[in-house]
N, CA, C, O and the ligand as a Tripos MOL2 file, in Angstrom:
@<TRIPOS>MOLECULE
protein
  233   231    59     0     0
PROTEIN
NO_CHARGES

@<TRIPOS>ATOM
      1 N         -39.7270   33.7110  -31.8540 N.3       1 MET1
      2 CA        -40.8420   33.8100  -32.8120 C.3       1 MET1
      3 C         -40.4420   33.1480  -34.1300 C.2       1 MET1
      4 O         -39.3100   33.3030  -34.5880 O.2       1 MET1
      5 N         -41.3520   32.4290  -34.7220 N.am      2 SER2
      6 CA        -41.0640   31.7320  -35.9690 C.3       2 SER2
      7 C         -40.8100   32.7120  -37.1020 C.2       2 SER2
      8 O         -41.4070   33.7870  -37.1560 O.2       2 SER2
      9 N         -39.9080   32.3240  -38.0150 N.am      3 ALA3
     10 CA        -39.5210   33.2260  -39.0940 C.3       3 ALA3
     11 C         -40.5460   33.2540  -40.2170 C.2       3 ALA3
     12 O         -40.5060   34.1630  -41.0470 O.2       3 ALA3
     13 N         -41.4560   32.3000  -40.2750 N.am      4 ASP4
     14 CA        -42.3820   32.2490  -41.3990 C.3       4 ASP4
     15 C         -43.6970   32.9970  -41.1300 C.2       4 ASP4
     16 O         -44.6400   32.8970  -41.9140 O.2       4 ASP4
     17 N         -43.7550   33.7320  -40.0390 N.am      5 LEU5
     18 CA        -44.9370   34.5430  -39.7930 C.3       5 LEU5
     19 C         -44.8680   35.8110  -40.6320 C.2       5 LEU5
     20 O         -43.7910   36.3600  -40.8660 O.2       5 LEU5
     21 N         -46.0220   36.2640  -41.0760 N.am      6 ASP6
     22 CA        -46.0910   37.4610  -41.9010 C.3       6 ASP6
     23 C         -45.5620   38.6610  -41.1100 C.2       6 ASP6
     24 O         -46.1170   39.0010  -40.0660 O.2       6 ASP6
     25 N         -44.5040   39.3000  -41.5920 N.am      7 PRO7
     26 CA        -43.8990   40.3980  -40.8170 C.3       7 PRO7
     27 C         -44.7380   41.6630  -40.7640 C.2       7 PRO7
     28 O         -44.4040   42.6070  -40.0480 O.2       7 PRO7
     29 N         -45.8430   41.6840  -41.5310 N.am      8 ARG8
     30 CA        -46.6720   42.8890  -41.5240 C.3       8 ARG8
     31 C         -47.4900   43.0310  -40.2590 C.2       8 ARG8
     32 O         -48.0370   44.0990  -39.9830 O.2       8 ARG8
     33 N         -47.5780   41.9500  -39.4830 N.am      9 TRP9
     34 CA        -48.4510   41.9510  -38.3150 C.3       9 TRP9
     35 C         -47.6810   41.5520  -37.0740 C.2       9 TRP9
     36 O         -46.6750   40.8460  -37.1460 O.2       9 TRP9
     37 N         -48.1660   42.0140  -35.9390 N.am     10 ASP10
     38 CA        -47.7080   41.4650  -34.6710 C.3      10 ASP10
     39 C         -48.3810   40.1220  -34.4530 C.2      10 ASP10
     40 O         -49.5270   39.9150  -34.8520 O.2      10 ASP10
     41 N         -47.6630   39.2190  -33.8220 N.am     11 TRP11
     42 CA        -48.2190   37.8930  -33.5730 C.3      11 TRP11
     43 C         -48.1800   37.6050  -32.0880 C.2      11 TRP11
     44 O         -47.1980   37.8970  -31.4050 O.2      11 TRP11
     45 N         -49.2610   37.0300  -31.6040 N.am     12 VAL12
     46 CA        -49.3820   36.7080  -30.1900 C.3      12 VAL12
     47 C         -49.2750   35.1950  -30.0400 C.2      12 VAL12
     48 O         -50.0920   34.4400  -30.5690 O.2      12 VAL12
     49 N         -48.2620   34.7780  -29.3170 N.am     13 GLU13
     50 CA        -48.0430   33.3490  -29.1370 C.3      13 GLU13
     51 C         -48.9860   32.8130  -28.0590 C.2      13 GLU13
     52 O         -49.0560   33.3520  -26.9550 O.2      13 GLU13
     53 N         -49.6980   31.7580  -28.3920 N.am     14 ILE14
     54 CA        -50.5650   31.1220  -27.4100 C.3      14 ILE14
     55 C         -50.2460   29.6310  -27.3750 C.2      14 ILE14
     56 O         -49.8670   29.0450  -28.3890 O.2      14 ILE14
     57 N         -50.3960   29.0460  -26.2440 N.am     15 THR15
     58 CA        -50.1610   27.6120  -26.1070 C.3      15 THR15
     59 C         -51.4970   26.9330  -25.8160 C.2      15 THR15
     60 O         -52.1590   27.2360  -24.8240 O.2      15 THR15
     61 N         -51.8760   26.0180  -26.6880 N.am     16 THR16
     62 CA        -53.1630   25.3440  -26.5830 C.3      16 THR16
     63 C         -52.9300   23.8910  -26.2090 C.2      16 THR16
     64 O         -52.1180   23.2070  -26.8320 O.2      16 THR16
     65 N         -53.6220   23.4310  -25.2210 N.am     17 VAL17
     66 CA        -53.4990   22.0340  -24.8160 C.3      17 VAL17
     67 C         -53.9580   21.1390  -25.9690 C.2      17 VAL17
     68 O         -55.0760   21.2820  -26.4630 O.2      17 VAL17
     69 N         -53.0920   20.2190  -26.3930 N.am     18 GLY18
     70 CA        -53.4390   19.3200  -27.4860 C.3      18 GLY18
     71 C         -52.9590   19.7990  -28.8380 C.2      18 GLY18
     72 O         -52.7780   18.9930  -29.7500 O.2      18 GLY18
     73 N         -52.7490   21.0980  -28.9860 N.am     19 TYR19
     74 CA        -52.3100   21.6380  -30.2710 C.3      19 TYR19
     75 C         -50.9180   22.2620  -30.2000 C.2      19 TYR19
     76 O         -50.3210   22.5640  -31.2330 O.2      19 TYR19
     77 N         -50.4060   22.4530  -29.0030 N.am     20 GLY20
     78 CA        -49.0980   23.0590  -28.8770 C.3      20 GLY20
     79 C         -49.1580   24.5610  -29.0580 C.2      20 GLY20
     80 O         -50.1460   25.2060  -28.7070 O.2      20 GLY20
     81 N         -48.0820   25.1140  -29.6150 N.am     21 THR21
     82 CA        -47.9840   26.5660  -29.7360 C.3      21 THR21
     83 C         -48.6040   27.0460  -31.0400 C.2      21 THR21
     84 O         -48.3160   26.5130  -32.1110 O.2      21 THR21
     85 N         -49.4410   28.0390  -30.9390 N.am     22 GLU22
     86 CA        -50.0140   28.6760  -32.1190 C.3      22 GLU22
     87 C         -49.7880   30.1800  -32.0270 C.2      22 GLU22
     88 O         -49.4620   30.7190  -30.9690 O.2      22 GLU22
     89 N         -49.9720   30.8410  -33.1690 N.am     23 TYR23
     90 CA        -49.8390   32.2920  -33.1890 C.3      23 TYR23
     91 C         -51.1370   32.9220  -33.6700 C.2      23 TYR23
     92 O         -51.7000   32.5260  -34.6910 O.2      23 TYR23
     93 N         -51.5890   33.8940  -32.9270 N.am     24 LEU24
     94 CA        -52.7540   34.6600  -33.3380 C.3      24 LEU24
     95 C         -52.2850   35.9820  -33.9290 C.2      24 LEU24
     96 O         -51.3860   36.6300  -33.3930 O.2      24 LEU24
     97 N         -52.9000   36.3730  -35.0340 N.am     25 ARG25
     98 CA        -52.5260   37.6240  -35.6570 C.3      25 ARG25
     99 C         -52.9730   38.7950  -34.7810 C.2      25 ARG25
    100 O         -54.1460   38.9180  -34.4290 O.2      25 ARG25
    101 N         -52.0210   39.6390  -34.4450 N.am     26 GLY26
    102 CA        -52.3230   40.7830  -33.5920 C.3      26 GLY26
    103 C         -52.4140   42.0590  -34.3950 C.2      26 GLY26
    104 O         -52.9400   42.0740  -35.5080 O.2      26 GLY26
    105 N         -51.9040   43.1140  -33.8290 N.am     27 ALA27
    106 CA        -52.0470   44.4330  -34.4420 C.3      27 ALA27
    107 C         -51.2020   44.5590  -35.7070 C.2      27 ALA27
    108 O         -50.1200   43.9830  -35.8220 O.2      27 ALA27
    109 N         -51.7330   45.3260  -36.6450 N.am     28 CYS28
    110 CA        -51.0060   45.6060  -37.8730 C.3      28 CYS28
    111 C         -49.8600   46.5590  -37.5720 C.2      28 CYS28
    112 O         -49.9940   47.4760  -36.7630 O.2      28 CYS28
    113 N         -48.7210   46.3290  -38.2400 N.am     29 ARG29
    114 CA        -47.5520   47.1900  -38.0290 C.3      29 ARG29
    115 C         -47.4960   48.3480  -39.0200 C.2      29 ARG29
    116 O         -46.6190   49.2050  -38.9180 O.2      29 ARG29
    117 N         -48.4150   48.3820  -39.9700 N.am     30 HIS30
    118 CA        -48.4630   49.4710  -40.9540 C.3      30 HIS30
    119 C         -47.1120   49.6650  -41.6370 C.2      30 HIS30
    120 O         -46.5720   50.7710  -41.6520 O.2      30 HIS30
    121 N         -46.5750   48.5950  -42.1960 N.am     31 LEU31
    122 CA        -45.2280   48.6640  -42.7670 C.3      31 LEU31
    123 C         -45.1880   49.3650  -44.1220 C.2      31 LEU31
    124 O         -44.1610   49.9430  -44.4790 O.2      31 LEU31
    125 N         -46.2720   49.3290  -44.8760 N.am     32 THR32
    126 CA        -46.2320   49.8660  -46.2390 C.3      32 THR32
    127 C         -47.3660   50.8650  -46.4700 C.2      32 THR32
    128 O         -48.2060   50.6590  -47.3460 O.2      32 THR32
    129 N         -47.3940   51.9390  -45.6930 N.am     33 PRO33
    130 CA        -48.4560   52.9220  -45.8780 C.3      33 PRO33
    131 C         -48.2900   53.6640  -47.2010 C.2      33 PRO33
    132 O         -47.1730   53.9350  -47.6440 O.2      33 PRO33
    133 N         -49.4160   53.9850  -47.8160 N.am     34 THR34
    134 CA        -49.3910   54.7630  -49.0470 C.3      34 THR34
    135 C         -49.8300   56.1940  -48.7410 C.2      34 THR34
    136 O         -50.6620   56.4350  -47.8660 O.2      34 THR34
    137 N         -49.2590   57.1190  -49.4720 N.am     35 GLU35
    138 CA        -49.5680   58.5330  -49.2300 C.3      35 GLU35
    139 C         -50.9540   58.8840  -49.7680 C.2      35 GLU35
    140 O         -51.3610   58.4190  -50.8320 O.2      35 GLU35
    141 N         -51.6600   59.7050  -49.0180 N.am     36 VAL36
    142 CA        -52.9290   60.2630  -49.4790 C.3      36 VAL36
    143 C         -52.7170   61.7630  -49.6150 C.2      36 VAL36
    144 O         -52.5220   62.4730  -48.6290 O.2      36 VAL36
    145 N         -52.7580   62.2340  -50.8700 N.am     37 ARG37
    146 CA        -52.4900   63.6520  -51.1180 C.3      37 ARG37
    147 C         -53.7320   64.3480  -51.6620 C.2      37 ARG37
    148 O         -54.5670   63.7440  -52.3360 O.2      37 ARG37
    149 N         -53.8230   65.6060  -51.3530 N.am     38 SER38
    150 CA        -54.9050   66.4230  -51.9000 C.3      38 SER38
    151 C         -54.7480   66.5300  -53.4040 C.2      38 SER38
    152 O         -53.6590   66.8080  -53.9060 O.2      38 SER38
    153 N         -55.8470   66.3070  -54.1260 N.am     39 THR39
    154 CA        -55.7780   66.4170  -55.5760 C.3      39 THR39
    155 C         -55.6540   67.8790  -56.0150 C.2      39 THR39
    156 O         -55.3080   68.1500  -57.1650 O.2      39 THR39
    157 N         -55.9290   68.8070  -55.1220 N.am     40 VAL40
    158 CA        -55.8750   70.2360  -55.4600 C.3      40 VAL40
    159 C         -54.4920   70.8160  -55.1630 C.2      40 VAL40
    160 O         -53.8650   71.4300  -56.0270 O.2      40 VAL40
    161 N         -54.0340   70.6140  -53.9410 N.am     41 THR41
    162 CA        -52.8010   71.2680  -53.5040 C.3      41 THR41
    163 C         -51.6100   70.3110  -53.4550 C.2      41 THR41
    164 O         -50.4810   70.7460  -53.2270 O.2      41 THR41
    165 N         -51.8440   69.0230  -53.6650 N.am     42 ASP42
    166 CA        -50.8120   68.0000  -53.5390 C.3      42 ASP42
    167 C         -50.2450   67.9310  -52.1260 C.2      42 ASP42
    168 O         -49.1670   67.3770  -51.9100 O.2      42 ASP42
    169 N         -50.9610   68.4840  -51.1830 N.am     43 GLU43
    170 CA        -50.5420   68.4330  -49.7890 C.3      43 GLU43
    171 C         -50.7280   67.0180  -49.2410 C.2      43 GLU43
    172 O         -51.7260   66.3570  -49.5290 O.2      43 GLU43
    173 N         -49.7700   66.5700  -48.4590 N.am     44 LEU44
    174 CA        -49.8840   65.2530  -47.8370 C.3      44 LEU44
    175 C         -50.9120   65.3080  -46.7180 C.2      44 LEU44
    176 O         -50.7320   66.0230  -45.7320 O.2      44 LEU44
    177 N         -51.9920   64.5490  -46.8770 N.am     45 LEU45
    178 CA        -53.0980   64.6100  -45.9250 C.3      45 LEU45
    179 C         -53.0080   63.5170  -44.8740 C.2      45 LEU45
    180 O         -53.2660   63.7470  -43.6920 O.2      45 LEU45
    181 N         -52.6370   62.3270  -45.3210 N.am     46 ALA46
    182 CA        -52.6200   61.1990  -44.4100 C.3      46 ALA46
    183 C         -51.9230   60.0320  -45.1050 C.2      46 ALA46
    184 O         -51.4960   60.1350  -46.2550 O.2      46 ALA46
    185 N         -51.8220   58.9390  -44.3890 N.am     47 TYR47
    186 CA        -51.3540   57.6910  -44.9820 C.3      47 TYR47
    187 C         -52.4530   56.6540  -44.8520 C.2      47 TYR47
    188 O         -53.2490   56.6760  -43.9140 O.2      47 TYR47
    189 N         -52.4770   55.7460  -45.8160 N.am     48 LEU48
    190 CA        -53.4530   54.6730  -45.7760 C.3      48 LEU48
    191 C         -52.6960   53.3430  -45.7920 C.2      48 LEU48
    192 O         -51.8660   53.0940  -46.6670 O.2      48 LEU48
    193 N         -52.9970   52.5030  -44.8150 N.am     49 CYS49
    194 CA        -52.3230   51.2050  -44.7530 C.3      49 CYS49
    195 C         -53.0980   50.1910  -45.5940 C.2      49 CYS49
    196 O         -54.2540   49.8990  -45.2860 O.2      49 CYS49
    197 N         -52.4820   49.6490  -46.6520 N.am     50 PRO50
    198 CA        -53.2110   48.6980  -47.5180 C.3      50 PRO50
    199 C         -53.4670   47.3570  -46.8390 C.2      50 PRO50
    200 O         -54.3130   46.5880  -47.2960 O.2      50 PRO50
    201 N         -52.7620   47.0710  -45.7760 N.am     51 ASP51
    202 CA        -52.9230   45.7810  -45.1200 C.3      51 ASP51
    203 C         -54.1760   45.7340  -44.2420 C.2      51 ASP51
    204 O         -54.8530   44.7080  -44.1770 O.2      51 ASP51
    205 N         -54.4790   46.8380  -43.5720 N.am     52 CYS52
    206 CA        -55.6140   46.8340  -42.6420 C.3      52 CYS52
    207 C         -56.5910   47.9490  -42.9450 C.2      52 CYS52
    208 O         -57.5790   48.1030  -42.2280 O.2      52 CYS52
    209 N         -56.3430   48.7510  -44.0090 N.am     53 ASP53
    210 CA        -57.2240   49.8460  -44.4060 C.3      53 ASP53
    211 C         -57.3310   50.9370  -43.3420 C.2      53 ASP53
    212 O         -58.3050   51.6890  -43.3300 O.2      53 ASP53
    213 N         -56.3680   51.0310  -42.4700 N.am     54 ALA54
    214 CA        -56.3890   52.0830  -41.4810 C.3      54 ALA54
    215 C         -55.8400   53.3670  -42.0760 C.2      54 ALA54
    216 O         -54.9040   53.3500  -42.8750 O.2      54 ALA54
    217 N         -56.4430   54.4910  -41.6700 N.am     55 GLN55
    218 CA        -55.9000   55.7880  -42.0660 C.3      55 GLN55
    219 C         -54.9950   56.2860  -40.9570 C.2      55 GLN55
    220 O         -55.3790   56.3280  -39.7880 O.2      55 GLN55
    221 N         -53.7840   56.6630  -41.3460 N.am     56 LEU56
    222 CA        -52.7800   57.0690  -40.3750 C.3      56 LEU56
    223 C         -52.5120   58.5590  -40.5280 C.2      56 LEU56
    224 O         -52.6060   59.0830  -41.6380 O.2      56 LEU56
    225 N         -52.1880   59.2440  -39.4660 N.am     57 PRO57
    226 CA        -51.8870   60.6780  -39.5640 C.3      57 PRO57
    227 C         -50.6370   60.9150  -40.4010 C.2      57 PRO57
    228 O         -49.7050   60.1110  -40.3880 O.2      57 PRO57
    229 N         -50.6310   62.0140  -41.1190 N.am     58 ALA58
    230 CA        -49.5070   62.3320  -41.9850 C.3      58 ALA58
    231 C         -48.2580   62.6300  -41.1450 C.2      58 ALA58
    232 O         -47.1970   62.9220  -41.6970 O.2      58 ALA58
    233 ZN        -52.0000   48.5980  -41.0320 Zn       59 ZN59
@<TRIPOS>BOND
     1     1     2 1
     2     2     3 1
     3     3     4 2
     4     3     5 am
     5     5     6 1
     6     6     7 1
     7     7     8 2
     8     7     9 am
     9     9    10 1
    10    10    11 1
    11    11    12 2
    12    11    13 am
    13    13    14 1
    14    14    15 1
    15    15    16 2
    16    15    17 am
    17    17    18 1
    18    18    19 1
    19    19    20 2
    20    19    21 am
    21    21    22 1
    22    22    23 1
    23    23    24 2
    24    23    25 am
    25    25    26 1
    26    26    27 1
    27    27    28 2
    28    27    29 am
    29    29    30 1
    30    30    31 1
    31    31    32 2
    32    31    33 am
    33    33    34 1
    34    34    35 1
    35    35    36 2
    36    35    37 am
    37    37    38 1
    38    38    39 1
    39    39    40 2
    40    39    41 am
    41    41    42 1
    42    42    43 1
    43    43    44 2
    44    43    45 am
    45    45    46 1
    46    46    47 1
    47    47    48 2
    48    47    49 am
    49    49    50 1
    50    50    51 1
    51    51    52 2
    52    51    53 am
    53    53    54 1
    54    54    55 1
    55    55    56 2
    56    55    57 am
    57    57    58 1
    58    58    59 1
    59    59    60 2
    60    59    61 am
    61    61    62 1
    62    62    63 1
    63    63    64 2
    64    63    65 am
    65    65    66 1
    66    66    67 1
    67    67    68 2
    68    67    69 am
    69    69    70 1
    70    70    71 1
    71    71    72 2
    72    71    73 am
    73    73    74 1
    74    74    75 1
    75    75    76 2
    76    75    77 am
    77    77    78 1
    78    78    79 1
    79    79    80 2
    80    79    81 am
    81    81    82 1
    82    82    83 1
    83    83    84 2
    84    83    85 am
    85    85    86 1
    86    86    87 1
    87    87    88 2
    88    87    89 am
    89    89    90 1
    90    90    91 1
    91    91    92 2
    92    91    93 am
    93    93    94 1
    94    94    95 1
    95    95    96 2
    96    95    97 am
    97    97    98 1
    98    98    99 1
    99    99   100 2
   100    99   101 am
   101   101   102 1
   102   102   103 1
   103   103   104 2
   104   103   105 am
   105   105   106 1
   106   106   107 1
   107   107   108 2
   108   107   109 am
   109   109   110 1
   110   110   111 1
   111   111   112 2
   112   111   113 am
   113   113   114 1
   114   114   115 1
   115   115   116 2
   116   115   117 am
   117   117   118 1
   118   118   119 1
   119   119   120 2
   120   119   121 am
   121   121   122 1
   122   122   123 1
   123   123   124 2
   124   123   125 am
   125   125   126 1
   126   126   127 1
   127   127   128 2
   128   127   129 am
   129   129   130 1
   130   130   131 1
   131   131   132 2
   132   131   133 am
   133   133   134 1
   134   134   135 1
   135   135   136 2
   136   135   137 am
   137   137   138 1
   138   138   139 1
   139   139   140 2
   140   139   141 am
   141   141   142 1
   142   142   143 1
   143   143   144 2
   144   143   145 am
   145   145   146 1
   146   146   147 1
   147   147   148 2
   148   147   149 am
   149   149   150 1
   150   150   151 1
   151   151   152 2
   152   151   153 am
   153   153   154 1
   154   154   155 1
   155   155   156 2
   156   155   157 am
   157   157   158 1
   158   158   159 1
   159   159   160 2
   160   159   161 am
   161   161   162 1
   162   162   163 1
   163   163   164 2
   164   163   165 am
   165   165   166 1
   166   166   167 1
   167   167   168 2
   168   167   169 am
   169   169   170 1
   170   170   171 1
   171   171   172 2
   172   171   173 am
   173   173   174 1
   174   174   175 1
   175   175   176 2
   176   175   177 am
   177   177   178 1
   178   178   179 1
   179   179   180 2
   180   179   181 am
   181   181   182 1
   182   182   183 1
   183   183   184 2
   184   183   185 am
   185   185   186 1
   186   186   187 1
   187   187   188 2
   188   187   189 am
   189   189   190 1
   190   190   191 1
   191   191   192 2
   192   191   193 am
   193   193   194 1
   194   194   195 1
   195   195   196 2
   196   195   197 am
   197   197   198 1
   198   198   199 1
   199   199   200 2
   200   199   201 am
   201   201   202 1
   202   202   203 1
   203   203   204 2
   204   203   205 am
   205   205   206 1
   206   206   207 1
   207   207   208 2
   208   207   209 am
   209   209   210 1
   210   210   211 1
   211   211   212 2
   212   211   213 am
   213   213   214 1
   214   214   215 1
   215   215   216 2
   216   215   217 am
   217   217   218 1
   218   218   219 1
   219   219   220 2
   220   219   221 am
   221   221   222 1
   222   222   223 1
   223   223   224 2
   224   223   225 am
   225   225   226 1
   226   226   227 1
   227   227   228 2
   228   227   229 am
   229   229   230 1
   230   230   231 1
   231   231   232 2
@<TRIPOS>SUBSTRUCTURE
     1 MET1         2 RESIDUE 1 A MET
     2 SER2         6 RESIDUE 1 A SER
     3 ALA3        10 RESIDUE 1 A ALA
     4 ASP4        14 RESIDUE 1 A ASP
     5 LEU5        18 RESIDUE 1 A LEU
     6 ASP6        22 RESIDUE 1 A ASP
     7 PRO7        26 RESIDUE 1 A PRO
     8 ARG8        30 RESIDUE 1 A ARG
     9 TRP9        34 RESIDUE 1 A TRP
    10 ASP10       38 RESIDUE 1 A ASP
    11 TRP11       42 RESIDUE 1 A TRP
    12 VAL12       46 RESIDUE 1 A VAL
    13 GLU13       50 RESIDUE 1 A GLU
    14 ILE14       54 RESIDUE 1 A ILE
    15 THR15       58 RESIDUE 1 A THR
    16 THR16       62 RESIDUE 1 A THR
    17 VAL17       66 RESIDUE 1 A VAL
    18 GLY18       70 RESIDUE 1 A GLY
    19 TYR19       74 RESIDUE 1 A TYR
    20 GLY20       78 RESIDUE 1 A GLY
    21 THR21       82 RESIDUE 1 A THR
    22 GLU22       86 RESIDUE 1 A GLU
    23 TYR23       90 RESIDUE 1 A TYR
    24 LEU24       94 RESIDUE 1 A LEU
    25 ARG25       98 RESIDUE 1 A ARG
    26 GLY26      102 RESIDUE 1 A GLY
    27 ALA27      106 RESIDUE 1 A ALA
    28 CYS28      110 RESIDUE 1 A CYS
    29 ARG29      114 RESIDUE 1 A ARG
    30 HIS30      118 RESIDUE 1 A HIS
    31 LEU31      122 RESIDUE 1 A LEU
    32 THR32      126 RESIDUE 1 A THR
    33 PRO33      130 RESIDUE 1 A PRO
    34 THR34      134 RESIDUE 1 A THR
    35 GLU35      138 RESIDUE 1 A GLU
    36 VAL36      142 RESIDUE 1 A VAL
    37 ARG37      146 RESIDUE 1 A ARG
    38 SER38      150 RESIDUE 1 A SER
    39 THR39      154 RESIDUE 1 A THR
    40 VAL40      158 RESIDUE 1 A VAL
    41 THR41      162 RESIDUE 1 A THR
    42 ASP42      166 RESIDUE 1 A ASP
    43 GLU43      170 RESIDUE 1 A GLU
    44 LEU44      174 RESIDUE 1 A LEU
    45 LEU45      178 RESIDUE 1 A LEU
    46 ALA46      182 RESIDUE 1 A ALA
    47 TYR47      186 RESIDUE 1 A TYR
    48 LEU48      190 RESIDUE 1 A LEU
    49 CYS49      194 RESIDUE 1 A CYS
    50 PRO50      198 RESIDUE 1 A PRO
    51 ASP51      202 RESIDUE 1 A ASP
    52 CYS52      206 RESIDUE 1 A CYS
    53 ASP53      210 RESIDUE 1 A ASP
    54 ALA54      214 RESIDUE 1 A ALA
    55 GLN55      218 RESIDUE 1 A GLN
    56 LEU56      222 RESIDUE 1 A LEU
    57 PRO57      226 RESIDUE 1 A PRO
    58 ALA58      230 RESIDUE 1 A ALA
    59 ZN59       233 GROUP 0 **** ****
């Protein structure tokens, strides 16, 4: 896999006739999730991935 691909995502290598090898952006790896805490109890509720806006379980 090429080193200049964004490490935040999985990449799917495809080979296209006439264009050679390309990479399609696959699933997000959720490398930098931010904490979502209750404003009342400060309890950790979940994580939010800023790259794909997915909410992840705490
Ligand atoms: Zn993500």
